[in-house]
Backbone as CSV, one residue per row, in Angstrom:
resi,resn,N_x,N_y,N_z,CA_x,CA_y,CA_z,C_x,C_y,C_z
1,MET,120.771,120.972,93.081,119.998,120.716,91.898,119.773,121.994,91.104
2,LYS,120.232,123.088,91.607,119.968,124.363,90.939,120.393,124.364,89.479
3,ILE,121.535,123.759,89.194,122.027,123.761,87.813,121.109,122.948,86.897
4,ASN,120.403,121.972,87.456,119.520,121.117,86.667,118.045,121.351,86.963
5,GLU,117.707,122.487,87.556,116.332,122.686,88.008,115.302,122.683,86.884
6,ASN,115.721,122.881,85.659,114.795,122.842,84.528,115.111,121.715,83.553
7,THR,115.940,120.770,83.988,116.335,119.653,83.136,115.233,118.608,83.074
8,LEU,114.987,118.109,81.884,114.036,117.041,81.653,114.775,115.964,80.869
9,LEU,114.751,114.735,81.349,115.401,113.625,80.662,114.316,112.735,80.078
10,GLU,114.357,112.545,78.763,113.303,111.814,78.081,113.855,110.544,77.453
11,GLY,113.263,109.407,77.823,113.630,108.120,77.250,112.501,107.611,76.374
12,HIS,112.572,106.325,76.008,111.534,105.747,75.154,110.206,105.576,75.890
13,ARG,110.262,105.199,77.190,109.038,104.921,77.942,108.822,105.826,79.151
14,VAL,109.853,106.522,79.567,109.738,107.355,80.763,110.325,108.739,80.529
15,VAL,109.917,109.665,81.391,110.460,111.016,81.417,110.850,111.284,82.865
16,LEU,112.035,111.845,83.068,112.471,112.223,84.404,112.408,113.736,84.511
17,VAL,111.714,114.211,85.535,111.581,115.649,85.769,112.105,115.969,87.160
18,PRO,112.583,117.194,87.376,113.055,117.565,88.711,111.953,117.381,89.761
19,TYR,112.358,116.932,90.931,111.450,116.730,92.061,111.020,118.092,92.588
20,ASN,109.781,118.470,92.283,109.247,119.785,92.639,108.279,119.697,93.816
21,VAL,107.930,120.832,94.341,107.040,120.904,95.504,105.687,120.242,95.225
22,ASN,105.198,120.304,93.998,103.913,119.680,93.675,103.969,118.154,93.708
23,HIS,105.165,117.565,93.707,105.323,116.116,93.786,105.324,115.600,95.222
24,VAL,105.519,116.481,96.185,105.725,116.065,97.579,104.581,115.222,98.142
25,PRO,103.313,115.600,97.989,102.255,114.768,98.587,102.271,113.319,98.095
26,ARG,102.450,113.134,96.794,102.472,111.764,96.250,103.720,111.027,96.720
27,TYR,104.857,111.687,96.682,106.109,111.083,97.138,105.988,110.674,98.606
28,HIS,105.380,111.530,99.405,105.185,111.242,100.827,104.354,109.969,101.008
29,GLU,103.326,109.805,100.196,102.506,108.588,100.264,103.329,107.352,99.908
30,TRP,104.147,107.449,98.853,105.001,106.315,98.476,105.922,105.927,99.611
31,MET,106.493,106.935,100.247,107.520,106.676,101.251,106.954,106.157,102.568
32,LYS,105.659,105.988,102.645,105.059,105.309,103.795,105.232,103.798,103.678
33,SER,105.596,103.339,102.505,105.788,101.912,102.255,107.038,101.402,102.974
34,PRO,106.903,100.395,103.841,108.084,99.822,104.500,109.111,99.295,103.492
35,GLU,108.619,98.756,102.367,109.541,98.245,101.346,110.383,99.376,100.749
36,LEU,109.745,100.490,100.404,110.500,101.621,99.856,111.435,102.221,100.899
37,GLN,110.994,102.262,102.137,111.866,102.762,103.201,113.113,101.894,103.311
38,GLN,112.920,100.587,103.227,114.062,99.671,103.312,114.970,99.815,102.092
39,LEU,114.385,99.869,100.902,115.175,99.973,99.673,115.979,101.263,99.592
40,THR,115.459,102.315,100.208,116.124,103.616,100.138,116.842,103.989,101.431
41,ALA,116.840,103.072,102.389,117.448,103.330,103.707,116.910,104.637,104.282
42,SER,115.584,104.800,104.190,114.922,106.032,104.621,114.114,105.806,105.888
43,GLU,113.989,106.864,106.648,113.133,106.873,107.830,111.836,107.589,107.465
44,PRO,110.720,107.193,108.073,109.465,107.896,107.797,109.555,109.365,108.219
45,LEU,108.991,110.230,107.394,108.961,111.666,107.685,107.515,112.134,107.735
46,THR,107.289,113.218,108.451,105.976,113.859,108.390,105.881,114.587,107.051
47,LEU,104.687,114.984,106.690,104.524,115.724,105.438,105.309,117.032,105.478
48,ASP,105.296,117.724,106.606,106.076,118.965,106.731,107.570,118.699,106.564
49,GLN,108.052,117.608,107.140,109.466,117.251,106.984,109.782,116.927,105.530
50,GLU,108.835,116.287,104.843,109.025,115.948,103.428,109.131,117.220,102.586
51,TYR,108.305,118.221,102.884,108.402,119.503,102.182,109.757,120.160,102.451
52,ASP,110.209,120.105,103.684,111.526,120.664,104.023,112.638,119.936,103.282
53,MET,112.518,118.607,103.185,113.529,117.807,102.491,113.562,118.159,101.006
54,GLN,112.385,118.268,100.394,112.325,118.623,98.977,112.986,119.972,98.751
55,LYS,112.716,120.920,99.626,113.307,122.251,99.496,114.823,122.187,99.631
56,SER,115.315,121.420,100.584,116.772,121.330,100.766,117.428,120.646,99.571
57,TRP,116.782,119.602,99.021,117.337,118.943,97.834,117.338,119.909,96.657
58,ARG,116.260,120.661,96.531,116.117,121.602,95.415,117.184,122.694,95.460
59,GLU,117.539,123.123,96.661,118.495,124.217,96.816,119.941,123.755,96.922
60,ASP,120.167,122.468,97.039,121.518,121.924,97.196,122.205,121.839,95.831
61,ASP,123.387,122.418,95.738,124.132,122.400,94.473,124.642,121.012,94.104
62,ASP,124.712,120.104,95.064,125.292,118.785,94.824,124.264,117.674,94.630
63,LYS,123.001,117.987,94.658,121.972,116.954,94.516,121.206,117.157,93.215
64,CYS,120.755,116.037,92.681,119.964,116.052,91.457,118.884,114.977,91.623
65,THR,117.691,115.378,92.000,116.625,114.439,92.322,115.504,114.570,91.298
66,PHE,115.155,113.430,90.697,114.130,113.415,89.663,112.975,112.508,90.064
67,ILE,111.825,112.761,89.469,110.646,111.919,89.587,110.429,111.288,88.214
68,ILE,110.081,110.004,88.214,109.869,109.260,86.967,108.412,109.399,86.538
69,LEU,108.217,109.763,85.287,106.878,109.893,84.727,106.696,108.893,83.600
70,ASP,105.508,108.353,83.477,105.151,107.498,82.356,105.041,108.401,81.125
71,LYS,105.875,108.173,80.132,105.951,109.078,78.983,104.630,109.175,78.222
72,GLN,103.954,108.057,78.065,102.703,108.068,77.315,101.641,108.901,78.032
73,ARG,101.539,108.738,79.346,100.564,109.521,80.113,100.988,110.985,80.177
74,TRP,102.284,111.225,80.305,102.826,112.583,80.387,102.495,113.377,79.126
75,ALA,102.496,112.703,77.980,102.237,113.371,76.702,100.750,113.642,76.470
76,ASP,99.888,113.032,77.281,98.446,113.183,77.116,97.940,114.318,78.011
77,PRO,97.544,115.456,77.427,97.131,116.602,78.241,95.866,116.353,79.064
78,SER,95.106,115.310,78.735,93.884,115.032,79.493,94.160,114.269,80.792
79,VAL,95.399,113.787,80.962,95.762,113.037,82.166,96.387,113.990,83.172
80,GLU,95.842,114.008,84.390,96.395,114.864,85.433,97.759,114.343,85.866
81,GLU,98.645,115.260,86.260,100.003,114.885,86.646,100.020,113.808,87.718
82,GLU,99.120,113.883,88.662,99.050,112.909,89.749,98.975,111.478,89.207
83,GLN,98.381,111.307,88.030,98.164,109.977,87.485,99.342,109.426,86.689
84,TYR,100.331,110.245,86.377,101.437,109.696,85.604,102.743,109.644,86.366
85,LEU,102.683,109.864,87.644,103.887,109.738,88.455,104.143,108.284,88.792
86,SER,105.411,107.941,88.832,105.830,106.594,89.194,106.788,106.685,90.367
87,PRO,106.694,105.776,91.327,107.621,105.857,92.460,109.065,105.724,92.018
88,PRO,109.984,106.338,92.749,111.387,106.346,92.339,112.013,104.967,92.228
89,GLN,111.532,104.017,92.977,112.077,102.666,92.941,111.083,101.734,92.255
90,HIS,110.485,102.212,91.183,109.396,101.505,90.514,109.794,100.109,90.057
91,HIS,110.946,99.953,89.495,111.364,98.655,88.974,112.379,98.027,89.909
92,LYS,112.124,96.803,90.261,112.997,96.064,91.165,113.337,94.756,90.468
93,HIS,114.589,94.568,90.151,115.052,93.353,89.480,114.304,93.116,88.173
94,GLY,114.038,94.186,87.436,113.412,94.070,86.128,111.910,93.848,86.157
95,LYS,111.296,93.822,87.338,109.856,93.607,87.444,109.221,94.798,88.138
96,GLU,107.968,95.054,87.790,107.265,96.136,88.470,107.001,95.733,89.908
97,MET,107.164,96.682,90.810,106.871,96.412,92.209,105.367,96.318,92.389
98,GLN,104.924,95.350,93.158,103.507,95.175,93.411,102.931,96.428,94.068
99,GLY,101.805,96.870,93.576,101.156,98.042,94.141,101.601,99.350,93.518
100,TYR,102.550,99.301,92.609,103.047,100.515,91.963,103.046,100.324,90.455
101,PRO,101.865,100.150,89.837,101.837,99.925,88.394,102.242,101.168,87.624
102,LEU,102.915,100.949,86.545,103.278,102.058,85.659,102.396,101.920,84.460
């Protein structure tokens, strides 16, 4: 991801930002979901393992991992970053996943 470490992709409703160390705690909470584990073919990790994974993805030249942000909340400086993050598998078959409102 090194080549894209400062890349930001902006759409009409969402913004994609590189998966950074400050995203790890929230991402770790999402990945406790059995549904997300199944959808991503992922095994549960400890928080320390999640930090190690983020670091390896960040340093890997062949990976490009982004976190989805709600564009409207992202543009509002009064909203803390924690509140505008959306899980990576937020939309499933065109519908919002239960428990993960955007």
